[in-house]
C-alpha positions in Angstrom: 19.6 -30.2 8.8 17.6 -33.7 7.9 14.0 -33.7 7.4 12.4 -37.4 6.4 9.2 -37.7 4.6 5.6 -38.4 6.3 6.6 -35.5 8.9 4.5 -32.7 9.8 5.7 -29.6 10.5 3.6 -26.3 11.0 3.9 -23.0 10.4 6.2 -20.4 12.2 8.4 -24.1 13.7 12.1 -23.5 13.9 14.7 -26.3 13.2 18.5 -25.6 13.6 21.3 -26.2 12.2 22.2 -30.0 12.0 18.7 -31.2 13.5 16.8 -34.2 12.2 13.5 -35.2 12.2 12.6 -38.9 11.7 9.8 -39.7 9.5 6.2 -39.6 11.1 7.2 -36.9 13.4 4.5 -33.9 14.0 6.0 -30.3 14.7 3.4 -28.1 15.9 2.9 -24.1 15.4 5.8 -22.2 16.3 7.5 -24.9 18.1 11.5 -24.1 18.7 13.7 -27.1 18.4 17.8 -25.9 18.7 20.7 -27.0 16.7 21.8 -31.1 16.5 18.8 -32.2 18.0 17.2 -35.3 17.4 13.6 -35.5 16.9 12.8 -39.4 16.4 10.3 -41.2 14.4 6.3 -40.6 15.4 7.2 -37.9 18.1 4.8 -35.3 18.8 6.0 -31.8 19.9 2.7 -30.0 20.7 1.8 -25.9 20.9 -1.8 -26.1 21.6 -3.4 -26.7 25.2 -6.7 -28.4 25.2 -8.7 -24.9 26.0 -7.1 -23.5 22.6 -4.3 -21.3 23.9 -1.1 -21.7 22.3 2.4 -22.0 23.7 4.8 -23.7 21.5 7.0 -26.4 23.6 11.0 -25.4 23.0 13.9 -28.0 22.8 17.1 -26.9 23.2 20.3 -27.8 21.8 22.1 -31.3 21.2 18.8 -33.0 22.9 17.0 -36.8 22.1 13.9 -37.2 21.4 12.8 -41.1 21.2 10.5 -42.4 18.8 6.7 -41.7 20.0 7.7 -39.4 23.0 5.1 -36.6 23.3 6.3 -33.4 24.0 3.3 -31.0 25.6 2.3 -27.2 25.1 4.6 -25.0 27.0 7.2 -27.4 28.0 10.8 -26.3 27.6 13.8 -29.0 27.3 17.3 -27.8 28.0 20.4 -28.8 26.1 21.5 -32.1 26.1 18.4 -33.7 27.8 17.5 -37.0 26.5 14.0 -38.1 26.5 13.3 -42.2 26.3 10.7 -43.6 23.3 7.3 -43.3 24.1 7.7 -41.2 27.1 5.0 -38.0 27.8 7.1 -34.8 28.9 4.0 -32.5 31.1 6.2 -30.3 32.8 10.0 -28.2 31.9 13.1 -30.3 32.1 16.0 -27.8 33.4 18.8 -30.4 33.8 20.6 -32.4 31.6 20.0 -36.3 32.1 17.8 -38.8 30.7 14.0 -39.0 31.4 11.6 -41.7 30.7 8.0 -42.7 31.6 4.8 -41.3 31.5 4.6 -38.6 32.9 8.5 -38.3 32.5 11.4 -39.0 35.8 14.9 -38.7 35.5 16.1 -41.9 34.9 19.5 -41.0 36.8 20.2 -41.4 40.8 20.5 -39.0 43.9 24.5 -39.5 44.0 26.7 -37.4 46.0 30.5 -36.5 45.6 33.0 -38.2 43.9 31.0 -41.0 42.9 32.2 -43.4 40.1 29.4 -45.1 38.1 30.5 -47.4 35.3 27.9 -47.9 32.3 25.8 -49.5 31.6 24.2 -50.3 35.2 20.1 -50.3 35.7 19.8 -47.8 38.9 16.2 -46.7 40.0 16.0 -43.1 39.8 14.9 -43.3 43.8 18.3 -44.8 45.0 20.4 -42.8 47.1 24.5 -43.4 46.9 26.6 -41.1 48.8 29.9 -40.0 48.5 32.7 -41.9 47.3 30.7 -45.1 46.2 32.3 -46.8 42.8 29.6 -49.2 41.1 31.0 -51.3 38.5 29.0 -52.4 35.2 26.2 -54.5 34.8 25.0 -53.8 38.6 21.6 -53.6 39.1 19.9 -51.1 41.9 15.9 -51.4 42.5 14.0 -48.3 44.1 14.1 -46.7 47.0 17.8 -48.4 48.4 20.4 -46.9 49.7 24.2 -47.3 49.4 26.7 -44.9 51.9 29.8 -43.7 51.3 32.8 -45.5 50.3 30.7 -48.5 49.2 32.2 -50.6 46.5 29.8 -52.4 44.4 31.6 -55.0 41.4 30.5 -56.1 38.3 27.1 -57.7 38.1 25.6 -57.0 41.9 21.9 -57.1 41.9 20.3 -55.3 45.1 16.6 -55.4 46.1 14.4 -52.3 46.8 14.5 -50.9 50.0 17.7 -52.1 51.2 20.8 -50.2 53.0 24.2 -50.8 52.2 26.4 -49.1 55.0 29.6 -47.5 54.6 32.8 -49.2 53.6 30.8 -52.5 52.6 32.4 -54.6 49.8 30.0 -56.1 48.1 31.7 -59.2 45.7 30.8 -59.5 41.9 28.0 -61.2 41.0 26.5 -60.8 44.9 22.3 -61.0 44.8 21.2 -59.1 47.9 17.3 -59.2 48.1 14.7 -56.6 49.2 14.2 -54.8 52.9 18.2 -56.0 53.8 20.2 -54.2 55.9 24.3 -54.4 55.4 26.2 -53.2 58.1 29.2 -51.0 58.2 32.3 -52.8 56.5 30.3 -55.7 55.4 32.6 -58.1 52.8 30.7 -60.7 50.1 33.4 -63.1 48.4 32.7 -64.9 45.2 35.9 -67.3 44.7 36.9 -70.2 46.6 40.3 -70.1 45.2 41.4 -67.1 45.8 42.8 -66.1 42.8 42.3 -62.9 40.6 41.9 -62.9 37.9 42.3 -66.5 37.2 43.7 -69.7 38.8 46.8 -71.2 36.6 44.3 -73.5 34.9 42.8 -70.4 33.4 39.3 -71.1 34.6 37.8 -69.4 36.9 34.4 -70.0 38.9 32.8 -67.3 40.3 30.3 -68.6 43.3 28.8 -65.5 44.4 26.5 -65.4 47.8 22.5 -64.8 47.4 21.3 -62.7 50.3 17.4 -62.9 50.5 14.8 -60.8 51.6 14.4 -59.0 55.1 18.2 -60.1 56.2 19.7 -58.1 58.6 23.9 -58.4 58.4 25.7 -56.5 61.4 28.9 -55.0 60.6 31.8 -56.4 60.1 30.6 -59.9 58.6 32.0 -61.6 56.0 29.9 -63.9 53.6 31.9 -66.6 51.8 31.1 -67.8 48.9 28.7 -69.8 47.1 26.5 -69.3 50.6 22.7 -68.6 50.7 21.3 -66.7 53.7 17.8 -67.1 54.0 15.0 -64.8 54.2 14.3 -62.9 57.6 17.8 -63.9 58.9 20.2 -62.1 61.3 24.0 -62.2 61.0 25.7 -61.0 64.0 28.8 -58.2 63.8 31.6 -60.0 63.1 30.5 -63.5 61.8 32.0 -65.3 58.9 29.0 -67.2 57.2 30.3 -70.4 55.4 27.3 -72.4 54.7 23.7 -71.6 54.3 21.3 -70.7 56.7 17.9 -71.4 57.7 15.1 -68.4 57.9 14.5 -66.5 61.0 17.5 -67.8 62.5 20.6 -65.5 64.1 23.8 -66.5 63.4 26.8 -65.2 65.1 30.8 -66.5 65.8 33.6 -67.8 63.4 32.3 -69.7 61.3 28.8 -68.7 62.3 26.2 -70.9 63.9 22.5 -70.7 64.8 22.4 -69.2 67.9 
């Protein structure tokens, strides 16, 4: 084990084999720390309730407790859990994962079967991701959004809050989708006027992803072409091909799409 200076370890504390206690950490009386666990600087592992009852917290094996985190009395943290810096753990954690906040919540979203999520991503824990979804790196998805079966979100997409992306939609790299949007079944957003991958012959690929503002509704099978901005509160009909920017509060349909 590795215990740095300026730590406080109270009597009866157990520190497992291979664990590290960083400087400034406080380990309460009879607190249990498993093997190969990391306790960050200034973390506090408590054993006593405000009413004076002693109930030491229990940290499992191969855990990571971030700097300044507080683990409350009576809390049990399972093996392989990660607690973010500055987090406050008020209830036991029974499933491995990454937990952050005050009080902590699981950073991982709800996912269905056979999903692939390529880190790093920034996905709120309230997001629902259904079956057979593939999310590429550097994708950001805000709270309350739903991604339905067989969708593909390419690298660098940004999805706002309370948006629904329905089955088999393909969201091209860098696409920005706002809040409270509805993206129908088999919608495609594109980002390349040159129709090349990975690079054109001159070696330079100009990515021009579309922007979809807040409160947009896009019908099934629609295609959004590169560098298009769909203004807030726009409606796009099923099967439309949007080649030009839209105006707010309009309904667009056809190939190419025109305002109705």
